[in-house]
VMD Tcl script that builds the backbone (N, CA, C; Angstrom):
set m [mol new atoms 507]
animate dup $m
set s [atomselect $m all]
$s set {name element resname resid chain x y z} {
  {N N MET 1 A -7.596 15.889 -53.575}
  {CA C MET 1 A -7.458 15.954 -52.131}
  {C C MET 1 A -8.496 15.026 -51.499}
  {N N VAL 2 A -8.036 14.151 -50.602}
  {CA C VAL 2 A -8.924 13.218 -49.915}
  {C C VAL 2 A -9.734 13.989 -48.879}
  {N N LEU 3 A -11.017 13.721 -48.827}
  {CA C LEU 3 A -11.883 14.361 -47.848}
  {C C LEU 3 A -12.684 13.281 -47.139}
  {N N ASP 4 A -12.423 13.122 -45.849}
  {CA C ASP 4 A -13.184 12.201 -45.008}
  {C C ASP 4 A -13.831 13.029 -43.918}
  {N N GLN 5 A -15.077 12.698 -43.574}
  {CA C GLN 5 A -15.768 13.433 -42.524}
  {C C GLN 5 A -16.492 12.464 -41.609}
  {N N CYS 6 A -16.556 12.816 -40.329}
  {CA C CYS 6 A -17.265 12.016 -39.333}
  {C C CYS 6 A -18.042 12.954 -38.418}
  {N N ILE 7 A -19.342 12.769 -38.360}
  {CA C ILE 7 A -20.191 13.558 -37.467}
  {C C ILE 7 A -20.399 12.744 -36.201}
  {N N VAL 8 A -20.076 13.358 -35.059}
  {CA C VAL 8 A -20.146 12.691 -33.762}
  {C C VAL 8 A -21.375 13.180 -33.003}
  {N N GLY 9 A -22.263 12.236 -32.705}
  {CA C GLY 9 A -23.454 12.543 -31.929}
  {C C GLY 9 A -23.370 11.906 -30.554}
  {N N ILE 10 A -24.176 12.403 -29.646}
  {CA C ILE 10 A -24.268 11.850 -28.290}
  {C C ILE 10 A -25.739 11.568 -28.002}
  {N N ARG 11 A -26.031 10.360 -27.558}
  {CA C ARG 11 A -27.382 10.020 -27.099}
  {C C ARG 11 A -27.381 10.333 -25.607}
  {N N THR 12 A -28.099 11.385 -25.218}
  {CA C THR 12 A -28.079 11.874 -23.836}
  {C C THR 12 A -28.941 11.000 -22.927}
  {N N PRO 13 A -28.797 11.152 -21.601}
  {CA C PRO 13 A -29.637 10.369 -20.688}
  {C C PRO 13 A -31.139 10.551 -20.919}
  {N N SER 14 A -31.550 11.711 -21.452}
  {CA C SER 14 A -32.972 11.933 -21.726}
  {C C SER 14 A -33.415 11.259 -23.019}
  {N N GLY 15 A -32.444 10.732 -23.797}
  {CA C GLY 15 A -32.764 10.084 -25.066}
  {C C GLY 15 A -32.574 10.978 -26.277}
  {N N LEU 16 A -32.296 12.261 -26.056}
  {CA C LEU 16 A -32.096 13.203 -27.150}
  {C C LEU 16 A -30.778 12.889 -27.873}
  {N N LEU 17 A -30.765 13.021 -29.188}
  {CA C LEU 17 A -29.547 12.868 -29.971}
  {C C LEU 17 A -29.040 14.262 -30.292}
  {N N VAL 18 A -27.837 14.603 -29.786}
  {CA C VAL 18 A -27.262 15.933 -29.990}
  {C C VAL 18 A -25.952 15.797 -30.751}
  {N N LYS 19 A -25.549 16.877 -31.400}
  {CA C LYS 19 A -24.290 16.879 -32.141}
  {C C LYS 19 A -23.184 17.415 -31.241}
  {N N ALA 20 A -22.110 16.628 -31.077}
  {CA C ALA 20 A -20.959 17.061 -30.290}
  {C C ALA 20 A -20.008 17.891 -31.159}
  {N N PHE 21 A -19.629 17.333 -32.293}
  {CA C PHE 21 A -18.743 18.006 -33.236}
  {C C PHE 21 A -18.639 17.161 -34.497}
  {N N ASP 22 A -17.991 17.718 -35.505}
  {CA C ASP 22 A -17.647 16.909 -36.666}
  {C C ASP 22 A -16.148 17.014 -36.880}
  {N N VAL 23 A -15.584 15.962 -37.443}
  {CA C VAL 23 A -14.166 15.906 -37.735}
  {C C VAL 23 A -14.036 15.759 -39.243}
  {N N CYS 24 A -13.188 16.581 -39.827}
  {CA C CYS 24 A -12.995 16.553 -41.274}
  {C C CYS 24 A -11.507 16.403 -41.568}
  {N N ILE 25 A -11.169 15.445 -42.404}
  {CA C ILE 25 A -9.792 15.247 -42.842}
  {C C ILE 25 A -9.709 15.732 -44.292}
  {N N LYS 26 A -8.861 16.724 -44.524}
  {CA C LYS 26 A -8.628 17.252 -45.871}
  {C C LYS 26 A -7.154 17.025 -46.174}
  {N N GLY 27 A -6.877 16.025 -46.989}
  {CA C GLY 27 A -5.483 15.671 -47.244}
  {C C GLY 27 A -4.851 15.165 -45.960}
  {N N GLU 28 A -3.867 15.890 -45.443}
  {CA C GLU 28 A -3.224 15.534 -44.176}
  {C C GLU 28 A -3.605 16.486 -43.053}
  {N N ASP 29 A -4.539 17.388 -43.292}
  {CA C ASP 29 A -5.006 18.333 -42.270}
  {C C ASP 29 A -6.282 17.797 -41.632}
  {N N VAL 30 A -6.401 17.978 -40.315}
  {CA C VAL 30 A -7.574 17.508 -39.577}
  {C C VAL 30 A -8.225 18.709 -38.900}
  {N N TYR 31 A -9.538 18.838 -39.070}
  {CA C TYR 31 A -10.305 19.935 -38.477}
  {C C TYR 31 A -11.401 19.346 -37.601}
  {N N VAL 32 A -11.541 19.885 -36.392}
  {CA C VAL 32 A -12.625 19.495 -35.494}
  {C C VAL 32 A -13.496 20.730 -35.314}
  {N N ASN 33 A -14.744 20.633 -35.747}
  {CA C ASN 33 A -15.688 21.751 -35.685}
  {C C ASN 33 A -16.656 21.516 -34.543}
  {N N TYR 34 A -16.531 22.326 -33.526}
  {CA C TYR 34 A -17.248 22.222 -32.266}
  {C C TYR 34 A -18.714 22.590 -32.432}
  {N N SER 35 A -19.595 21.949 -31.667}
  {CA C SER 35 A -21.032 22.213 -31.794}
  {C C SER 35 A -21.676 22.725 -30.519}
  {N N ASP 36 A -20.895 23.222 -29.586}
  {CA C ASP 36 A -21.443 23.784 -28.350}
  {C C ASP 36 A -22.303 24.995 -28.701}
  {N N SER 37 A -23.466 25.108 -28.090}
  {CA C SER 37 A -24.390 26.191 -28.423}
  {C C SER 37 A -23.867 27.563 -28.018}
  {N N HIS 38 A -22.873 27.631 -27.128}
  {CA C HIS 38 A -22.333 28.915 -26.682}
  {C C HIS 38 A -21.203 29.422 -27.566}
  {N N THR 39 A -20.451 28.532 -28.197}
  {CA C THR 39 A -19.339 28.925 -29.073}
  {C C THR 39 A -19.359 28.077 -30.345}
  {N N PRO 40 A -20.417 28.186 -31.144}
  {CA C PRO 40 A -20.554 27.315 -32.312}
  {C C PRO 40 A -19.493 27.520 -33.385}
  {N N ALA 41 A -18.775 28.636 -33.358}
  {CA C ALA 41 A -17.763 28.882 -34.386}
  {C C ALA 41 A -16.382 28.377 -33.980}
  {N N ALA 42 A -16.283 27.708 -32.815}
  {CA C ALA 42 A -14.983 27.216 -32.365}
  {C C ALA 42 A -14.573 25.981 -33.166}
  {N N HIS 43 A -13.302 25.937 -33.492}
  {CA C HIS 43 A -12.780 24.755 -34.171}
  {C C HIS 43 A -11.288 24.624 -33.882}
  {N N GLY 44 A -10.838 23.390 -33.938}
  {CA C GLY 44 A -9.426 23.115 -33.772}
  {C C GLY 44 A -8.891 22.502 -35.043}
  {N N SER 45 A -7.623 22.711 -35.298}
  {CA C SER 45 A -7.028 22.095 -36.472}
  {C C SER 45 A -5.637 21.587 -36.143}
  {N N TYR 46 A -5.286 20.524 -36.824}
  {CA C TYR 46 A -3.973 19.891 -36.703}
  {C C TYR 46 A -3.519 19.708 -38.144}
  {N N HIS 47 A -2.476 20.441 -38.516}
  {CA C HIS 47 A -2.074 20.484 -39.916}
  {C C HIS 47 A -0.939 19.524 -40.248}
  {N N ALA 48 A -0.787 19.262 -41.532}
  {CA C ALA 48 A 0.253 18.368 -42.024}
  {C C ALA 48 A 1.628 18.777 -41.510}
  {N N SER 49 A 1.837 20.067 -41.305}
  {CA C SER 49 A 3.124 20.586 -40.832}
  {C C SER 49 A 3.372 20.275 -39.358}
  {N N GLY 50 A 2.320 19.897 -38.640}
  {CA C GLY 50 A 2.407 19.681 -37.201}
  {C C GLY 50 A 1.859 20.854 -36.414}
  {N N GLN 51 A 1.512 21.943 -37.099}
  {CA C GLN 51 A 0.927 23.083 -36.385}
  {C C GLN 51 A -0.464 22.705 -35.903}
  {N N LYS 52 A -0.731 23.019 -34.636}
  {CA C LYS 52 A -2.028 22.726 -34.014}
  {C C LYS 52 A -2.518 24.014 -33.380}
  {N N HIS 53 A -3.770 24.372 -33.638}
  {CA C HIS 53 A -4.317 25.581 -33.030}
  {C C HIS 53 A -5.839 25.504 -32.905}
  {N N THR 54 A -6.367 26.439 -32.135}
  {CA C THR 54 A -7.807 26.556 -31.940}
  {C C THR 54 A -8.214 27.970 -32.316}
  {N N LYS 55 A -9.331 28.082 -33.017}
  {CA C LYS 55 A -9.857 29.388 -33.403}
  {C C LYS 55 A -11.336 29.466 -33.043}
  {N N ILE 56 A -11.799 30.674 -32.824}
  {CA C ILE 56 A -13.224 30.961 -32.719}
  {C C ILE 56 A -13.502 31.916 -33.866}
  {N N GLY 57 A -14.280 31.434 -34.818}
  {CA C GLY 57 A -14.437 32.180 -36.065}
  {C C GLY 57 A -13.104 32.155 -36.793}
  {N N ARG 58 A -12.601 33.330 -37.148}
  {CA C ARG 58 A -11.310 33.415 -37.831}
  {C C ARG 58 A -10.187 33.858 -36.890}
  {N N GLU 59 A -10.511 34.033 -35.613}
  {CA C GLU 59 A -9.537 34.528 -34.640}
  {C C GLU 59 A -8.943 33.393 -33.816}
  {N N TYR 60 A -7.620 33.406 -33.661}
  {CA C TYR 60 A -6.954 32.429 -32.801}
  {C C TYR 60 A -7.378 32.631 -31.354}
  {N N VAL 61 A -7.548 31.544 -30.627}
  {CA C VAL 61 A -7.694 31.626 -29.183}
  {C C VAL 61 A -6.324 32.039 -28.666}
  {N N LYS 62 A -6.291 32.970 -27.705}
  {CA C LYS 62 A -5.011 33.471 -27.203}
  {C C LYS 62 A -4.783 33.016 -25.773}
  {N N TRP 63 A -3.511 32.924 -25.401}
  {CA C TRP 63 A -3.148 32.560 -24.043}
  {C C TRP 63 A -1.971 33.387 -23.575}
  {N N ASP 64 A -1.834 33.434 -22.268}
  {CA C ASP 64 A -0.750 34.154 -21.611}
  {C C ASP 64 A 0.425 33.188 -21.509}
  {N N VAL 65 A 1.552 33.537 -22.128}
  {CA C VAL 65 A 2.672 32.603 -22.183}
  {C C VAL 65 A 3.698 32.788 -21.070}
  {N N GLY 66 A 3.406 33.599 -20.087}
  {CA C GLY 66 A 4.383 33.716 -19.006}
  {C C GLY 66 A 4.201 34.954 -18.174}
  {N N PRO 67 A 5.220 35.251 -17.377}
  {CA C PRO 67 A 5.118 36.346 -16.412}
  {C C PRO 67 A 4.924 37.716 -17.040}
  {N N GLY 68 A 5.277 37.884 -18.321}
  {CA C GLY 68 A 5.102 39.175 -18.979}
  {C C GLY 68 A 3.650 39.535 -19.196}
  {N N GLY 69 A 2.766 38.566 -19.148}
  {CA C GLY 69 A 1.335 38.814 -19.286}
  {C C GLY 69 A 0.879 39.088 -20.704}
  {N N LYS 70 A 1.739 38.891 -21.688}
  {CA C LYS 70 A 1.359 39.147 -23.069}
  {C C LYS 70 A 0.563 37.959 -23.613}
  {N N PHE 71 A -0.584 38.242 -24.205}
  {CA C PHE 71 A -1.399 37.197 -24.810}
  {C C PHE 71 A -0.996 37.018 -26.264}
  {N N VAL 72 A -0.781 35.766 -26.645}
  {CA C VAL 72 A -0.385 35.437 -28.010}
  {C C VAL 72 A -1.281 34.313 -28.517}
  {N N PRO 73 A -1.361 34.144 -29.835}
  {CA C PRO 73 A -2.175 33.050 -30.375}
  {C C PRO 73 A -1.702 31.692 -29.844}
  {N N MET 74 A -2.653 30.841 -29.531}
  {CA C MET 74 A -2.367 29.498 -29.023}
  {C C MET 74 A -2.059 28.597 -30.222}
  {N N ILE 75 A -0.806 28.624 -30.633}
  {CA C ILE 75 A -0.337 27.812 -31.753}
  {C C ILE 75 A 0.735 26.881 -31.202}
  {N N LEU 76 A 0.524 25.594 -31.361}
  {CA C LEU 76 A 1.454 24.600 -30.851}
  {C C LEU 76 A 2.111 23.870 -32.007}
  {N N ARG 77 A 3.287 23.339 -31.759}
  {CA C ARG 77 A 4.000 22.537 -32.753}
  {C C ARG 77 A 3.980 21.088 -32.297}
  {N N ARG 78 A 3.480 20.207 -33.125}
  {CA C ARG 78 A 3.399 18.785 -32.837}
  {C C ARG 78 A 4.060 18.010 -33.977}
  {N N THR 79 A 4.031 16.712 -33.869}
  {CA C THR 79 A 4.563 15.860 -34.928}
  {C C THR 79 A 3.704 16.049 -36.183}
  {N N PRO 80 A 4.308 16.254 -37.344}
  {CA C PRO 80 A 3.516 16.339 -38.572}
  {C C PRO 80 A 2.641 15.083 -38.716}
  {N N THR 81 A 1.453 15.251 -39.240}
  {CA C THR 81 A 0.480 14.148 -39.269}
  {C C THR 81 A 1.034 12.889 -39.923}
  {N N ARG 82 A 1.777 13.008 -40.993}
  {CA C ARG 82 A 2.286 11.812 -41.683}
  {C C ARG 82 A 3.361 11.091 -40.890}
  {N N HIS 83 A 3.926 11.743 -39.866}
  {CA C HIS 83 A 4.988 11.129 -39.065}
  {C C HIS 83 A 4.508 10.634 -37.700}
  {N N VAL 84 A 3.213 10.777 -37.402}
  {CA C VAL 84 A 2.687 10.262 -36.133}
  {C C VAL 84 A 2.710 8.734 -36.213}
  {N N LEU 85 A 3.431 8.127 -35.284}
  {CA C LEU 85 A 3.520 6.667 -35.261}
  {C C LEU 85 A 2.544 6.061 -34.263}
  {N N ASP 86 A 2.334 6.743 -33.149}
  {CA C ASP 86 A 1.464 6.227 -32.093}
  {C C ASP 86 A 0.174 7.045 -32.070}
  {N N ARG 87 A 0.107 8.049 -31.225}
  {CA C ARG 87 A -1.108 8.844 -31.052}
  {C C ARG 87 A -0.704 10.274 -30.708}
  {N N SER 88 A -1.335 11.248 -31.330}
  {CA C SER 88 A -1.098 12.653 -31.026}
  {C C SER 88 A -2.444 13.344 -30.886}
  {N N ARG 89 A -2.704 13.879 -29.703}
  {CA C ARG 89 A -4.002 14.498 -29.418}
  {C C ARG 89 A -4.226 15.722 -30.297}
  {N N CYS 90 A -5.420 15.779 -30.832}
  {CA C CYS 90 A -5.832 16.874 -31.699}
  {C C CYS 90 A -6.829 17.794 -30.980}
  {N N TRP 91 A -7.742 17.209 -30.206}
  {CA C TRP 91 A -8.823 17.980 -29.586}
  {C C TRP 91 A -9.340 17.185 -28.404}
  {N N VAL 92 A -9.676 17.862 -27.332}
  {CA C VAL 92 A -10.336 17.208 -26.202}
  {C C VAL 92 A -11.382 18.179 -25.657}
  {N N VAL 93 A -12.530 17.633 -25.297}
  {CA C VAL 93 A -13.630 18.459 -24.800}
  {C C VAL 93 A -14.484 17.601 -23.879}
  {N N GLY 94 A -15.204 18.231 -22.983}
  {CA C GLY 94 A -16.080 17.479 -22.094}
  {C C GLY 94 A -17.247 18.318 -21.607}
  {N N TRP 95 A -18.278 17.615 -21.163}
  {CA C TRP 95 A -19.476 18.260 -20.649}
  {C C TRP 95 A -19.963 17.512 -19.422}
  {N N ASN 96 A -20.478 18.257 -18.450}
  {CA C ASN 96 A -21.165 17.616 -17.330}
  {C C ASN 96 A -22.413 16.957 -17.901}
  {N N VAL 97 A -22.677 15.747 -17.462}
  {CA C VAL 97 A -23.794 14.975 -18.030}
  {C C VAL 97 A -25.118 15.739 -17.976}
  {N N PRO 98 A -25.476 16.426 -16.863}
  {CA C PRO 98 A -26.764 17.142 -16.859}
  {C C PRO 98 A -26.852 18.271 -17.889}
  {N N ASP 99 A -25.712 18.733 -18.421}
  {CA C ASP 99 A -25.696 19.849 -19.371}
  {C C ASP 99 A -25.785 19.419 -20.835}
  {N N LEU 100 A -25.711 18.120 -21.107}
  {CA C LEU 100 A -25.641 17.653 -22.496}
  {C C LEU 100 A -26.821 18.113 -23.349}
  {N N ASP 101 A -28.036 18.051 -22.824}
  {CA C ASP 101 A -29.215 18.422 -23.613}
  {C C ASP 101 A -29.220 19.892 -24.012}
  {N N ASN 102 A -28.704 20.764 -23.126}
  {CA C ASN 102 A -28.774 22.206 -23.381}
  {C C ASN 102 A -27.508 22.788 -23.994}
  {N N ALA 103 A -26.366 22.183 -23.722}
  {CA C ALA 103 A -25.099 22.742 -24.202}
  {C C ALA 103 A -24.854 22.444 -25.678}
  {N N LEU 104 A -25.387 21.325 -26.160}
  {CA C LEU 104 A -25.106 20.906 -27.534}
  {C C LEU 104 A -26.321 21.074 -28.427}
  {N N LEU 105 A -26.049 21.204 -29.706}
  {CA C LEU 105 A -27.116 21.434 -30.675}
  {C C LEU 105 A -27.839 20.136 -31.008}
  {N N PRO 106 A -29.168 20.161 -31.014}
  {CA C PRO 106 A -29.909 18.949 -31.401}
  {C C PRO 106 A -29.484 18.507 -32.799}
  {N N LYS 107 A -29.364 17.221 -32.959}
  {CA C LYS 107 A -28.915 16.631 -34.228}
  {C C LYS 107 A -30.134 16.369 -35.099}
  {N N LEU 108 A -30.164 16.951 -36.271}
  {CA C LEU 108 A -31.320 16.794 -37.149}
  {C C LEU 108 A -31.148 15.682 -38.171}
  {N N VAL 109 A -29.906 15.299 -38.474}
  {CA C VAL 109 A -29.642 14.181 -39.394}
  {C C VAL 109 A -28.857 13.135 -38.626}
  {N N SER 110 A -28.722 11.966 -39.194}
  {CA C SER 110 A -28.028 10.894 -38.482}
  {C C SER 110 A -26.547 11.216 -38.330}
  {N N ALA 111 A -25.935 10.631 -37.295}
  {CA C ALA 111 A -24.511 10.805 -37.033}
  {C C ALA 111 A -23.754 9.588 -37.551}
  {N N ASP 112 A -22.474 9.790 -37.843}
  {CA C ASP 112 A -21.627 8.676 -38.269}
  {C C ASP 112 A -21.271 7.781 -37.090}
  {N N VAL 113 A -21.178 8.373 -35.913}
  {CA C VAL 113 A -20.926 7.632 -34.682}
  {C C VAL 113 A -21.761 8.281 -33.573}
  {N N VAL 114 A -22.393 7.441 -32.752}
  {CA C VAL 114 A -23.223 7.932 -31.644}
  {C C VAL 114 A -22.610 7.430 -30.345}
  {N N ILE 115 A -22.299 8.352 -29.457}
  {CA C ILE 115 A -21.737 8.019 -28.153}
  {C C ILE 115 A -22.903 7.738 -27.203}
  {N N PRO 116 A -22.944 6.557 -26.602}
  {CA C PRO 116 A -24.057 6.214 -25.705}
  {C C PRO 116 A -23.836 6.790 -24.301}
  {N N ALA 117 A -24.593 7.821 -23.969}
  {CA C ALA 117 A -24.462 8.444 -22.653}
  {C C ALA 117 A -25.721 8.264 -21.810}
  {N N GLN 118 A -26.645 7.397 -22.260}
  {CA C GLN 118 A -27.927 7.232 -21.581}
  {C C GLN 118 A -27.773 6.750 -20.140}
  {N N ARG 119 A -26.766 5.951 -19.868}
  {CA C ARG 119 A -26.628 5.369 -18.527}
  {C C ARG 119 A -25.670 6.138 -17.628}
  {N N LEU 120 A -25.164 7.260 -18.105}
  {CA C LEU 120 A -24.245 8.040 -17.275}
  {C C LEU 120 A -25.010 8.747 -16.169}
  {N N GLN 121 A -24.315 8.981 -15.074}
  {CA C GLN 121 A -24.932 9.593 -13.889}
  {C C GLN 121 A -24.743 11.113 -13.897}
  {N N ALA 122 A -25.602 11.809 -13.165}
  {CA C ALA 122 A -25.581 13.271 -13.118}
  {C C ALA 122 A -24.276 13.828 -12.555}
  {N N ASN 123 A -23.562 13.064 -11.748}
  {CA C ASN 123 A -22.312 13.565 -11.164}
  {C C ASN 123 A -21.094 13.226 -12.033}
  {N N GLU 124 A -21.309 12.766 -13.249}
  {CA C GLU 124 A -20.211 12.399 -14.134}
  {C C GLU 124 A -20.049 13.423 -15.258}
  {N N THR 125 A -18.876 13.372 -15.875}
  {CA C THR 125 A -18.559 14.225 -17.019}
  {C C THR 125 A -18.208 13.316 -18.192}
  {N N LEU 126 A -18.760 13.626 -19.351}
  {CA C LEU 126 A -18.441 12.888 -20.567}
  {C C LEU 126 A -17.352 13.657 -21.305}
  {N N GLY 127 A -16.231 12.994 -21.544}
  {CA C GLY 127 A -15.138 13.602 -22.287}
  {C C GLY 127 A -14.978 12.934 -23.637}
  {N N LEU 128 A -14.535 13.693 -24.612}
  {CA C LEU 128 A -14.230 13.142 -25.934}
  {C C LEU 128 A -12.858 13.641 -26.355}
  {N N GLU 129 A -12.048 12.711 -26.840}
  {CA C GLU 129 A -10.713 13.049 -27.311}
  {C C GLU 129 A -10.587 12.621 -28.762}
  {N N VAL 130 A -10.043 13.518 -29.579}
  {CA C VAL 130 A -9.781 13.242 -30.988}
  {C C VAL 130 A -8.270 13.209 -31.153}
  {N N SER 131 A -7.756 12.138 -31.756}
  {CA C SER 131 A -6.306 11.980 -31.934}
  {C C SER 131 A -5.977 11.576 -33.354}
  {N N ILE 132 A -4.814 12.023 -33.808}
  {CA C ILE 132 A -4.220 11.496 -35.023}
  {C C ILE 132 A -3.549 10.193 -34.586}
  {N N ILE 133 A -3.755 9.118 -35.322}
  {CA C ILE 133 A -3.133 7.854 -34.917}
  {C C ILE 133 A -2.274 7.300 -36.047}
  {N N GLY 134 A -1.205 6.641 -35.636}
  {CA C GLY 134 A -0.299 6.016 -36.581}
  {C C GLY 134 A -0.355 4.511 -36.461}
  {N N SER 135 A 0.512 3.853 -37.192}
  {CA C SER 135 A 0.503 2.389 -37.269}
  {C C SER 135 A 0.850 1.708 -35.946}
  {N N ARG 136 A 1.486 2.407 -35.033}
  {CA C ARG 136 A 1.855 1.812 -33.748}
  {C C ARG 136 A 0.853 2.117 -32.629}
  {N N ALA 137 A -0.225 2.809 -32.946}
  {CA C ALA 137 A -1.231 3.139 -31.920}
  {C C ALA 137 A -1.927 1.870 -31.450}
  {N N LYS 138 A -1.905 1.663 -30.174}
  {CA C LYS 138 A -2.553 0.486 -29.582}
  {C C LYS 138 A -3.899 0.899 -29.005}
  {N N SER 139 A -4.841 -0.026 -29.039}
  {CA C SER 139 A -6.140 0.198 -28.422}
  {C C SER 139 A -5.928 0.407 -26.931}
  {N N ARG 140 A -6.701 1.280 -26.349}
  {CA C ARG 140 A -6.575 1.517 -24.905}
  {C C ARG 140 A -7.948 1.475 -24.258}
  {N N SER 141 A -7.969 1.185 -22.967}
  {CA C SER 141 A -9.230 1.058 -22.239}
  {C C SER 141 A -9.500 2.255 -21.343}
  {N N GLU 142 A -8.526 3.151 -21.211}
  {CA C GLU 142 A -8.712 4.323 -20.357}
  {C C GLU 142 A -7.861 5.487 -20.859}
  {N N ILE 143 A -8.248 6.670 -20.439}
  {CA C ILE 143 A -7.489 7.892 -20.683}
  {C C ILE 143 A -7.232 8.510 -19.321}
  {N N LEU 144 A -5.977 8.566 -18.924}
  {CA C LEU 144 A -5.574 9.104 -17.615}
  {C C LEU 144 A -6.351 8.472 -16.463}
  {N N GLY 145 A -6.635 7.187 -16.578}
  {CA C GLY 145 A -7.339 6.465 -15.522}
  {C C GLY 145 A -8.854 6.493 -15.631}
  {N N PHE 146 A -9.383 7.201 -16.613}
  {CA C PHE 146 A -10.840 7.286 -16.783}
  {C C PHE 146 A -11.258 6.322 -17.900}
  {N N PRO 147 A -12.296 5.514 -17.665}
  {CA C PRO 147 A -12.664 4.465 -18.622}
  {C C PRO 147 A -13.204 5.001 -19.949}
  {N N ILE 148 A -12.732 4.387 -21.028}
  {CA C ILE 148 A -13.230 4.706 -22.371}
  {C C ILE 148 A -14.509 3.899 -22.580}
  {N N ILE 149 A -15.585 4.570 -22.999}
  {CA C ILE 149 A -16.864 3.888 -23.200}
  {C C ILE 149 A -17.195 3.681 -24.680}
  {N N ALA 150 A -16.481 4.370 -25.570}
  {CA C ALA 150 A -16.722 4.208 -27.011}
  {C C ALA 150 A -15.518 4.739 -27.768}
  {N N HIS 151 A -15.261 4.143 -28.927}
  {CA C HIS 151 A -14.201 4.669 -29.788}
  {C C HIS 151 A -14.557 4.387 -31.238}
  {N N HIS 152 A -13.996 5.224 -32.094}
  {CA C HIS 152 A -14.267 5.114 -33.530}
  {C C HIS 152 A -13.030 5.604 -34.276}
  {N N GLN 153 A -12.629 4.892 -35.321}
  {CA C GLN 153 A -11.514 5.301 -36.164}
  {C C GLN 153 A -12.007 5.484 -37.586}
  {N N PHE 154 A -11.404 6.451 -38.277}
  {CA C PHE 154 A -11.733 6.635 -39.686}
  {C C PHE 154 A -10.589 7.359 -40.385}
  {N N GLY 155 A -10.675 7.414 -41.695}
  {CA C GLY 155 A -9.686 8.092 -42.528}
  {C C GLY 155 A -8.955 7.096 -43.392}
  {N N SER 156 A -8.806 7.428 -44.668}
  {CA C SER 156 A -8.154 6.504 -45.588}
  {C C SER 156 A -6.663 6.764 -45.718}
  {N N GLY 157 A -6.196 7.966 -45.458}
  {CA C GLY 157 A -4.766 8.283 -45.466}
  {C C GLY 157 A -4.373 8.630 -44.041}
  {N N THR 158 A -4.598 9.874 -43.685}
  {CA C THR 158 A -4.444 10.288 -42.297}
  {C C THR 158 A -5.544 9.609 -41.497}
  {N N ARG 159 A -5.182 8.968 -40.381}
  {CA C ARG 159 A -6.149 8.237 -39.553}
  {C C ARG 159 A -6.454 9.041 -38.294}
  {N N VAL 160 A -7.736 9.042 -37.940}
  {CA C VAL 160 A -8.211 9.760 -36.761}
  {C C VAL 160 A -8.969 8.790 -35.865}
  {N N GLU 161 A -8.782 8.957 -34.556}
  {CA C GLU 161 A -9.528 8.158 -33.583}
  {C C GLU 161 A -10.289 9.106 -32.668}
  {N N ILE 162 A -11.548 8.755 -32.416}
  {CA C ILE 162 A -12.403 9.504 -31.493}
  {C C ILE 162 A -12.696 8.561 -30.331}
  {N N GLU 163 A -12.408 9.003 -29.108}
  {CA C GLU 163 A -12.649 8.185 -27.931}
  {C C GLU 163 A -13.499 8.975 -26.940}
  {N N ALA 164 A -14.507 8.305 -26.395}
  {CA C ALA 164 A -15.356 8.888 -25.351}
  {C C ALA 164 A -14.972 8.245 -24.031}
  {N N PHE 165 A -14.803 9.071 -22.997}
  {CA C PHE 165 A -14.438 8.566 -21.682}
  {C C PHE 165 A -15.271 9.253 -20.613}
  {N N VAL 166 A -15.334 8.621 -19.441}
  {CA C VAL 166 A -16.190 9.125 -18.362}
  {C C VAL 166 A -15.322 9.526 -17.182}
  {N N VAL 167 A -15.490 10.762 -16.731}
  {CA C VAL 167 A -14.797 11.263 -15.555}
  {C C VAL 167 A -15.807 11.268 -14.410}
  {N N SER 168 A -15.454 10.591 -13.333}
  {CA C SER 168 A -16.331 10.581 -12.171}
  {C C SER 168 A -15.499 10.913 -10.936}
  {N N GLU 169 A -16.192 11.303 -9.897}
  {CA C GLU 169 A -15.510 11.689 -8.649}
  {C C GLU 169 A -14.826 10.516 -7.999}
}
mol reanalyze $m
mol bondsrecalc $m
mol representation Tube
mol addrep $m
């Protein structure tokens, strides 16, 4: 089984290097392990079958699926990883720039990719999107109109792209 891993760090405006998350590819399954200090056991996965879900610890995150008010596990069906031709979102997360130092865990070892957030302003939000990408995925300069400031691709079979973007008022 192929195992590729990428640790994503953020260089905050104060100069601190913090861990945002790590992405692990096991065969055709992709796991994003969140590093927020409030929910360190949160992780998302996108499986070879196309099943995509988020868990905290071993429990699925649940959502209300309609007027009945019943909460069910947040399990989505997407394109199976081997059939993604363009781009399929796996995980997206963001932090207000002033919260980066306290919300994320300090990074004690080097990161595989460091997102430069030193010049971001206090009224901005740093977003990160993780996607499964296929052979037809084109480079992009923005996500929903917000500028991409860094991107990184990795994986020898299943390919993953990490993009950092800035949301401002």
